[in-house]
Each structure stands twice: as C-alpha cells, then as structure tokens.
C-alpha positions as CSV (number, residue, x, y, z in Angstrom):
1,M,9.2,-1.6,-1.1
2,S,8.8,-1.0,-4.8
3,R,5.9,0.8,-6.4
4,N,4.8,-2.5,-8.0
5,T,4.6,-4.0,-4.5
6,L,2.5,-1.1,-3.3
7,A,0.1,-1.5,-6.2
8,A,-0.2,-5.2,-5.4
9,L,-1.0,-4.4,-1.8
10,A,-3.7,-1.9,-2.8
11,L,-5.2,-4.4,-5.3
12,L,-5.2,-7.1,-2.7
13,T,-7.0,-4.9,-0.2
14,L,-9.6,-3.8,-2.8
15,T,-10.2,-7.4,-3.9
16,A,-10.7,-8.4,-0.3
17,T,-13.3,-5.7,0.2
18,V,-15.2,-6.3,-3.0
19,Q,-15.1,-10.1,-2.9
20,A,-15.5,-10.6,0.8
21,A,-18.4,-13.0,0.4
22,D,-16.3,-15.4,-1.7
23,I,-13.4,-15.8,0.8
24,P,-13.7,-18.8,3.2
25,A,-13.7,-18.0,6.9
26,A,-11.2,-19.5,9.3
27,S,-13.8,-22.2,10.3
28,G,-13.9,-23.4,6.7
29,T,-17.4,-22.1,6.1
30,P,-18.1,-19.4,3.4
31,A,-17.6,-15.9,4.7
32,T,-20.2,-13.3,4.3
33,A,-19.9,-9.5,3.9
34,S,-20.9,-9.1,7.5
35,D,-17.7,-11.0,8.5
36,Y,-15.7,-8.0,7.3
37,T,-15.5,-4.4,8.7
38,L,-14.0,-1.6,6.8
39,T,-13.3,1.7,8.7
40,A,-11.5,4.9,7.7
41,N,-10.1,7.7,9.7
42,V,-8.7,11.2,9.2
43,T,-6.8,13.4,11.6
44,L,-5.7,17.0,11.7
45,A,-2.8,17.4,14.2
46,S,-0.8,20.4,15.5
47,Q,2.3,18.4,14.5
48,Y,3.3,14.8,14.0
49,R,5.4,13.0,16.6
50,Y,6.5,9.4,16.4
51,R,8.1,7.7,19.3
52,G,8.6,11.1,20.7
53,L,10.5,12.6,17.7
54,M,9.2,15.4,15.6
55,Q,8.3,14.4,12.0
56,T,6.9,17.7,10.7
57,N,9.4,20.2,12.3
58,N,6.7,21.4,14.8
59,K,4.2,22.2,11.9
60,P,0.7,20.8,11.4
61,A,0.1,17.4,9.9
62,V,-2.7,15.8,7.9
63,Q,-3.2,12.1,8.5
64,G,-5.5,9.3,7.5
65,G,-6.0,5.7,6.7
66,F,-8.3,2.6,6.7
67,D,-8.6,-0.8,8.3
68,L,-10.1,-4.0,7.0
69,T,-10.8,-6.5,9.7
70,H,-12.3,-10.0,9.7
71,A,-14.5,-11.5,12.4
72,S,-11.7,-14.1,13.0
73,G,-9.4,-11.3,14.2
74,F,-7.2,-11.0,11.1
75,Y,-6.7,-7.5,9.7
76,L,-5.0,-5.3,7.0
77,G,-4.5,-1.6,7.1
78,N,-2.9,1.5,5.7
79,W,-2.1,4.8,7.4
80,N,-0.5,7.9,5.9
81,S,0.8,11.3,7.1
82,S,2.5,14.4,5.8
83,I,6.1,14.6,7.0
84,S,9.1,16.8,6.6
85,W,11.8,15.1,8.8
86,L,13.7,13.6,5.9
87,N,14.1,16.9,4.1
88,D,14.7,18.6,7.4
89,S,17.7,16.3,8.0
90,D,19.0,16.5,4.4
91,S,18.0,19.2,1.9
92,D,18.8,16.9,-1.0
93,V,15.9,14.6,0.0
94,S,12.4,15.1,-1.2
95,A,10.0,12.7,0.6
96,P,6.9,14.5,2.0
97,V,4.7,11.5,2.8
98,E,4.9,8.5,5.1
99,M,2.8,5.5,4.1
100,D,2.4,2.6,6.5
101,F,1.1,-0.8,5.5
102,Y,0.4,-3.4,8.1
103,G,-1.4,-6.7,8.7
104,G,-1.8,-9.1,11.6
105,Y,-4.1,-10.8,14.1
106,K,-5.9,-9.6,17.2
107,G,-7.5,-11.9,19.7
108,N,-7.7,-12.8,23.3
109,I,-5.6,-15.3,25.2
110,A,-7.9,-15.0,28.2
111,D,-10.7,-12.8,29.4
112,G,-9.5,-9.2,29.5
113,M,-6.1,-10.1,27.9
114,P,-5.9,-9.1,24.2
115,V,-3.0,-10.0,22.0
116,D,-1.9,-8.3,18.8
117,L,0.6,-9.9,16.4
118,G,1.7,-8.5,13.0
119,V,4.1,-6.8,10.6
120,L,4.4,-3.1,9.7
121,R,6.1,-1.5,6.7
122,Y,7.0,2.2,6.8
123,Y,7.4,3.5,3.3
124,Y,8.7,6.9,2.3
125,P,8.3,7.5,-1.5
126,G,10.5,10.3,-2.8
127,D,13.8,11.3,-4.3
128,Y,17.1,10.5,-2.6
129,P,20.7,11.3,-3.4
130,S,23.0,8.5,-4.5
131,G,24.3,6.4,-1.6
132,Y,21.5,7.5,0.8
133,T,20.5,4.8,3.3
134,S,16.8,4.1,2.7
135,P,14.5,5.2,5.6
136,D,12.0,2.4,4.6
137,T,11.6,0.1,7.6
138,T,9.9,-3.2,8.3
139,E,9.0,-4.2,11.8
140,L,7.5,-7.3,13.4
141,Y,5.4,-6.6,16.5
142,A,3.7,-8.5,19.3
143,G,1.5,-7.0,22.0
144,V,-0.3,-8.2,25.0
145,G,-2.7,-6.3,27.2
146,Y,-4.4,-6.5,30.6
147,G,-7.4,-4.3,31.2
148,P,-6.6,-0.8,30.0
149,V,-2.8,-1.4,29.8
150,M,-1.0,-2.8,26.7
151,F,2.7,-3.8,26.3
152,K,4.0,-4.0,22.7
153,Y,7.4,-5.1,21.4
154,S,8.7,-4.2,18.0
155,I,11.8,-5.4,16.2
156,A,13.2,-4.0,12.9
157,M,14.0,-6.6,10.3
158,T,15.7,-3.9,8.2
159,N,17.7,-0.8,8.9
160,L,15.7,1.5,11.2
161,F,14.5,4.8,9.6
162,G,17.7,5.4,7.7
163,F,20.3,4.5,10.4
164,A,23.0,2.4,8.7
165,D,23.7,-1.1,10.1
166,S,20.8,-0.8,12.6
167,R,18.9,-4.0,11.7
168,Y,17.3,-5.7,14.8
169,S,16.8,-2.4,16.6
170,Q,13.9,-2.7,19.1
171,Y,11.2,-0.7,20.6
172,F,9.4,-1.3,23.9
173,D,6.0,0.3,24.4
174,L,3.9,0.4,27.6
175,S,0.6,2.3,27.1
176,G,-2.6,2.7,29.0
177,N,-5.9,4.3,28.3
178,F,-8.1,4.9,31.4
179,D,-11.7,5.9,31.1
180,T,-12.5,8.5,33.7
181,G,-16.3,7.9,33.4
182,V,-16.7,11.7,33.3
183,W,-17.6,13.8,30.2
184,G,-16.3,11.2,27.9
185,L,-12.7,11.8,29.0
186,T,-10.0,9.2,28.8
187,V,-6.5,9.6,30.3
188,N,-3.7,8.4,28.0
189,A,-0.3,7.5,29.3
190,H,2.7,6.0,27.6
191,I,6.4,5.3,28.1
192,G,8.6,3.8,25.4
193,R,12.2,2.8,24.9
194,Q,13.9,2.9,21.4
195,N,17.1,0.9,21.2
196,V,19.0,1.7,18.1
197,R,21.8,-0.8,17.2
198,N,25.2,0.4,16.2
199,V,24.5,4.1,16.6
200,D,26.4,5.9,19.4
201,N,23.9,7.6,21.8
202,G,21.1,6.7,19.4
203,S,18.9,5.0,22.0
204,Y,16.4,7.0,24.1
205,T,13.3,6.9,26.2
206,D,10.1,8.8,25.3
207,W,6.9,9.4,27.4
208,K,3.5,10.9,27.0
209,V,0.5,11.9,29.2
210,G,-2.7,13.3,27.8
211,L,-6.5,13.4,27.6
212,T,-8.9,12.3,24.9
213,K,-12.5,13.7,24.7
214,D,-15.0,11.4,22.8
215,F,-17.8,13.5,21.3
216,G,-19.5,10.4,19.8
217,H,-20.3,9.8,16.1
218,G,-16.6,8.9,15.6
219,L,-15.3,12.4,16.6
220,A,-12.5,12.7,19.2
221,I,-10.1,15.5,20.3
222,S,-6.8,14.7,22.1
223,L,-4.4,16.9,24.0
224,A,-1.1,15.5,25.1
225,Y,2.3,16.4,26.6
226,L,5.3,14.5,25.1
227,D,9.0,14.5,26.0
228,T,12.1,12.3,25.5
229,N,15.7,12.1,26.6
230,A,17.0,11.7,23.1
231,D,20.6,13.0,22.6
232,R,20.5,16.4,20.9
233,A,23.8,15.6,19.1
234,V,22.1,12.7,17.3
235,Y,18.5,14.1,16.9
236,T,19.0,17.7,15.9
237,N,18.0,18.4,12.3
238,T,19.5,20.8,9.8
239,R,16.9,23.4,10.8
240,G,18.6,23.5,14.2
241,R,15.6,21.9,15.9
242,D,15.9,19.3,18.7
243,M,13.7,16.6,17.4
244,G,13.0,15.1,20.8
245,R,12.3,18.2,22.9
246,A,9.2,18.5,25.0
247,T,6.0,19.6,23.3
248,G,2.2,19.8,23.5
249,L,0.2,18.1,20.8
250,L,-3.4,18.7,19.8
251,S,-5.3,16.5,17.4
252,V,-8.8,16.1,16.0
253,T,-9.8,12.7,14.6
254,K,-12.9,11.5,12.7
255,T,-13.5,7.8,12.3
256,F,-16.0,6.6,9.7
C-alpha cells in the first residue's frame, strides 16, 4: 500500500467523521451524527504477540487505534503497534511500526448469532533491502458467532507477512469470552490454526487462555498464557529467540 493510498484512507475517514450528517443511511434517509460512533483505544502491553508469534522480541509494546461505526453495521478502523520482528529477522530492515486498516460489516443473522465480514490491510512502513519480499498483507475475513463463542476465517489475498509465494494462506480462529459474573472478570480462550502455503513446516497451531478484569470507564487489564507448536527452524529470529515459545502477556487498555 503506497503512502498516497494511506493518505487517501485517512482523508476518507476524516471526511466521514466530519460530514456524517450529509451521508445517506442504508435506508435511503439522511443520516445524522447520532448514526455514527467514533471510539479510540490505547494499550500498554508487556509484549506484542500476533497469532502466537512474538512481534517485539519479548519487549513491551505501545498500541492504539480508532473505530468509526455506523448504525447500519458498517465500520472503518485503524490500529497500530510498535514492532521489532522485521528487524529481528533481518538487520538490514528498518520497520518499527505496524499499521492496520480495515473495514467491513457487523450484523446478526439470528438472535445471538453475530456475523463479521471485512477486509484487513497490514502495512509496515520502513526501509527494506533490494529484493526483499514485502511483509504488507491483505486478508479477507468472515466470522460467525453463537453466544460468547466466535469462529473467524481469514484468507490472504497477497503474500503472507513476507513469505514468498504464500498467497491464499489461511487462518482459522475459534475464540470465546465468558463472563464469570464475579468481580468483573471474563475468561478468554482461543485456539487458531495458521496454514502457510508453499512454506515447509510453516503452518502451526496457537492457543491462549486468560482473564480480563473490567474496571469500568473503559479501563481493562488482561493477563494471558499463550503457546504454539510453531517449528523453531522456521520461526527463530536472528536474535536466537523462538518466536512461538510459551509466554505470559499482561496488558492495560483504555477505551474512549
């Protein structure tokens, strides 16, 4: 994704926010500012893990983003995080930030059965050596839930995170968030399967179990245990770290 494209996305989102009252709603009637909701979030984490793999070499991460949603269910969003995994895997790369841009639709196909359909672009601005396979990745996703459980399927329409010839790699995600009804605690559980096309031993399974404490006023603290069965021969960085080894993760999130 080019810098001009990023600028266009930012301008589009800003225009949607400022001129919300001028955009027609899905029903054909004029939308009002109350049809739109803009939220922001910021997180401090002991490290950043994605699909079980370390992204900051076991070091803390600063993260944040925003979401613009319409009453009809359509949404746009951006999320960002500090990273080091690209430089950790190749010292000639300088790319310290991940920027995610996404949009889609959330609704219900039946009572208690939400759906989520959309597209997500992972963008890693930085400097790369000649011939380096771009880590920028675009995925389409579709999710369906039942009660506290959600199943989500993602498919890469580009190479996956810098793996050459890996287009159409897939990720299967089964997650659940179970309110205990005690002290504002929610049990978080997840298992996922990353299939990486045309990469020997590149596919793996990851899983997580954790607790989230809701303090109200948009403040939450999460503690989780994560692990994978990722092949060390494939997922060991140049720092000698096994990117998929088991770890604990502590994060504090504030939503506005």
